[in-house]
C-alpha positions as CSV (number, residue, x, y, z in Angstrom):
1,M,63.3,19.0,48.7
2,T,62.2,21.0,45.7
3,S,63.0,23.9,43.7
4,P,61.9,27.5,43.4
5,S,60.1,25.6,40.8
6,E,58.1,23.4,42.1
7,E,60.5,20.5,39.8
8,P,61.8,18.3,42.0
9,R,65.8,18.2,42.2
10,N,68.4,15.5,43.2
11,P,69.7,15.1,46.2
12,Y,72.5,14.3,44.7
13,S,73.8,16.7,42.4
14,S,75.5,19.8,43.4
15,G,75.1,24.0,42.4
16,Q,72.2,25.0,41.5
17,Q,69.2,23.0,39.1
18,G,70.5,23.8,35.5
19,Q,73.7,24.0,35.9
20,N,76.2,22.0,34.5
21,Q,73.6,20.6,31.5
22,Q,75.8,19.8,29.5
23,Y,78.1,18.1,32.0
24,Q,74.6,15.4,32.3
25,Q,74.5,13.6,29.1
26,P,75.2,9.9,30.0
27,G,78.8,9.7,29.5
28,Y,80.1,12.7,31.0
29,Y,82.3,12.5,33.8
30,E,83.4,15.7,35.8
31,L,86.7,15.6,37.5
32,N,88.3,18.4,39.7
33,G,85.5,20.4,38.2
34,V,87.1,19.9,34.7
35,P,84.5,18.3,32.2
36,Q,85.6,14.7,30.8
37,Q,85.1,12.8,28.1
38,P,84.8,8.6,28.3
39,Y,87.8,6.8,27.3
40,Y,84.7,4.4,25.2
41,N,82.4,6.6,23.3
42,Q,80.4,5.6,20.4
43,Q,80.8,8.7,17.6
44,A,79.0,8.9,14.8
45,H,78.2,5.7,12.2
46,G,78.8,3.4,15.5
47,Q,82.6,3.7,15.3
48,P,84.8,3.3,18.1
49,G,85.8,6.0,20.7
50,P,89.4,6.8,21.6
51,Y,91.2,4.6,23.4
52,P,92.9,5.5,26.9
53,P,96.3,6.6,26.7
54,G,98.7,4.4,28.3
55,N,100.3,0.9,27.6
56,F,97.7,-1.1,26.4
57,G,97.4,-3.8,29.7
58,Y,101.2,-3.6,29.6
59,P,102.5,-3.6,33.1
60,P,105.2,-0.8,33.5
61,A,108.9,-1.3,33.3
62,A,110.0,-2.0,36.6
63,H,106.8,-4.3,37.2
64,F,107.4,-6.4,34.9
65,E,111.7,-6.3,36.3
66,G,110.8,-6.8,40.1
67,A,108.0,-9.9,38.7
68,Q,111.0,-11.1,36.5
69,L,113.2,-11.4,39.7
70,A,110.7,-12.7,41.3
71,Q,109.7,-16.2,38.4
72,T,113.8,-16.1,38.2
73,S,114.1,-16.1,42.3
74,M,111.0,-19.2,42.5
75,I,112.9,-21.4,38.9
76,L,116.0,-21.0,41.2
77,G,114.6,-21.8,44.6
78,I,112.7,-25.2,43.3
79,L,116.0,-26.3,41.5
80,S,117.8,-25.6,44.8
81,L,115.5,-28.2,46.0
82,F,117.2,-31.3,44.1
83,V,121.0,-29.9,42.6
84,A,122.4,-27.6,44.1
85,G,120.8,-26.6,46.9
86,V,124.1,-24.6,48.7
87,I,124.2,-23.2,45.3
88,L,121.6,-21.4,43.4
89,G,119.6,-20.9,47.2
90,P,121.2,-18.3,48.1
91,I,120.4,-16.7,45.0
92,A,117.3,-17.5,45.3
93,I,117.1,-15.3,47.8
94,S,119.1,-13.4,47.0
95,K,116.6,-12.7,43.8
96,A,113.8,-12.8,45.6
97,N,115.1,-9.2,47.9
98,K,115.9,-7.3,45.6
99,A,111.8,-8.2,44.2
100,E,110.3,-7.3,47.3
101,R,112.4,-4.8,48.2
102,G,113.4,-2.6,45.0
103,F,110.4,-3.6,42.8
104,N,107.8,-4.2,45.5
105,T,107.3,-7.7,44.2
106,A,106.3,-10.2,46.1
107,A,108.6,-13.1,45.4
108,T,107.6,-15.2,48.9
109,V,108.4,-19.1,47.3
110,G,111.5,-18.2,46.0
111,K,112.3,-17.0,49.2
112,V,111.0,-19.7,51.2
113,T,112.9,-22.1,48.6
114,G,115.8,-21.3,48.6
115,W,115.2,-21.1,52.5
116,I,114.9,-24.9,52.8
117,G,117.0,-25.9,49.1
118,T,120.0,-24.3,51.1
119,I,119.4,-25.9,53.5
120,F,118.8,-29.4,52.2
121,G,121.6,-28.3,50.2
122,I,124.2,-28.2,53.4
123,L,122.3,-31.9,55.2
124,W,123.9,-33.5,52.0
125,V,127.4,-31.5,52.0
126,A,127.6,-32.6,55.6
127,Y,125.9,-36.1,54.5
128,F,128.6,-36.8,52.4
129,A,131.4,-35.5,54.3
130,F,130.7,-37.9,57.5
131,M,130.3,-41.0,55.1
132,F,133.3,-39.8,53.5
133,L,135.2,-39.2,57.3
134,G,133.9,-42.3,58.2
135,L,135.4,-44.2,55.6
136,L,138.9,-42.5,55.8
137,A,138.8,-43.1,59.9
138,F,137.7,-47.1,58.8
139,S,140.3,-47.7,56.5
140,M,143.3,-46.1,58.5
141,E,142.4,-48.3,62.0
142,P,145.0,-51.3,62.5
143,S,143.9,-54.6,60.7
144,F,144.3,-57.4,63.9
145,S,144.0,-60.5,60.3
146,E,148.2,-60.5,61.8
147,F,147.0,-63.5,64.5
């Protein structure tokens, strides 16, 4: 694998020898045939180069809103395990579904804790309903103390 002038060639380079010499400097690369400079190159006197375009580490607004919905569903789901599960559980499930479907954000914790809180809430309501009905039925029985 030598060139016509008996110099070794790089098997990974494209094109002919000597082509794109300006792009083979360290730090430069090509994107779809267009030369690109690196974002963080060193300029004269050690000054940092230009910063990359974007939000500088912040996620896009849509992702932020989806993450907010997922976090809200998780908080409501955890609260539904202890307080008002019949009310907070379905709200947590709804917010988790909206985060997953509308913003493609994982909200599994909110959904699972919402379902568990809803089931616990229904069991508590059923327990207190049976206790109330039992007390009501017990108080309405005729008394045999007349003997």
